[in-house]
N, C-alpha and C positions, 0 to 999 in steps of 0.2 A: 575129616581125618580122625580116626580112632587112635587114642593114645594107649600105649601099652603100659600097664601098671605092674609094679613089683609086688607080687602077692604077699611076700613076707612083710614088707613095709605097710601094705594096705591092711593086712591082718593085725598088725600092731596098733594101727590107728583105730580100727574097728574095735579091738579089745579095750582101748581106752574109753571109747564112747558107748559101747554096747548098744547099738541101735536096736529098737524094738517098736512095736506098735505103742503109740503114746496113749496112756489111759488116764493120767491125772494131770492137773494143772502144774504140779511140781515137775513132772517129767517134761511137759511141754516147755516150761521155762528153761530147763536144762538143755534140751535139744535146740531151742531157739538161740540160746547163748552160743552153742557150738556153730550153728549156721551163721550167725552174725560174725563170729570170729573168723570163720573161713571166707565169708563174703568180702570182708575188708582187708584180707591178707593180699598184699601186692602181687606176690608170685606164688600161685598154688602149684604144688607138685601134682602129677597125674593122680596119685593116690589120694591127696587131699581133695582134688576135684571130684573124684568118684565118691568119696565120703560126703562131700557137700551135696551132691545130687541126691544121695540116699536120705540124708538128714532133712534136706529141704522138702523132699516128697513126704516124709513122715510128719513134718510140721504143717505142711499145707493140708494134708489129709485131716489132721486133728482140727485145724482151724475151720475147714469146710464143715466139719461135723458139730463144732461147738460154738462158733462165732458167726454172726451175721456181719460181714465186713462191708462197710460202705466204701465205695471207691474214693480214694483220696485224690486230690488234684495233683497234677505233676509238680507244681510248686511245693505242695505239702510233702510229697515224697522226697523231693530234693532237699528240703529243709530238714526232714528227719534223717536223711543220709548224712548231711553235714553235721548234725548234732550227735548222732550215734557213732559215727566213724572217727570223729576227731579231726577230720580233714579241714583245712583252713579254706576260707573263701578265696584266698589268693591262688590256691591250687586249681581253682575252677575258672579263673580269669582267662586262661588260654582257650577254654572251650567257648566262653561267652564273649570274649573280645575286650571286655572292660568290666570293672567293678560296678559301674553304673547299670550296665545291661543285666548283670547278675542280680543286682538289687531290685531292678524293675520286675524281673521274673519272679523273684521270691515274694514280692508283695502283690503279685497278680496283675501288674500293669502291662506285662508283656508275656506272650506265650513262648514256650521253648519251641524252636524250629526243628525241622527234621535232622539237619546236620548236627545240631547241638544234642538232640536226643540220641543220635547214633554214637556220638563221642561219649556221652554220659553212660550209655549202655555198655560200651566197651570198657570204660574206666571202672565201672562197678559190677560188671558181669551180670547185667540184667537185660531184660527185653527193652528195646527202644520204645515200645508202646506204653510203658509205664510213665514215660516222660512226655507223652503227647496227649492232647485233649482229643477224646474220641467223639 
């Protein structure tokens, strides 16, 4: 389902960020900060969601051109999300069932299962594939 956006509100958001092709490391850092802020926002408006999609595309394009990115393990991705979002581990217990299970996942002794990956993807607005070993 396509969400309708308020063009006036979206225009104001775009004016604040001024999206453009990223050409420098400083610009990359600025757009990455915007993407991370929007990623961890609990309730995105349709306008914020549209801006997030645009900024993420710009960041990913820059990364593809300037960085050779090794695929992180699902546990490393989850650990990064916990550290960078400020979310507490307690908030993830509902997804994993217990602190012990979460800890086993984070140290690599247990893999994230499909239902956990789907719940994490929904919570953080990411693809479930990021949380699954391929």
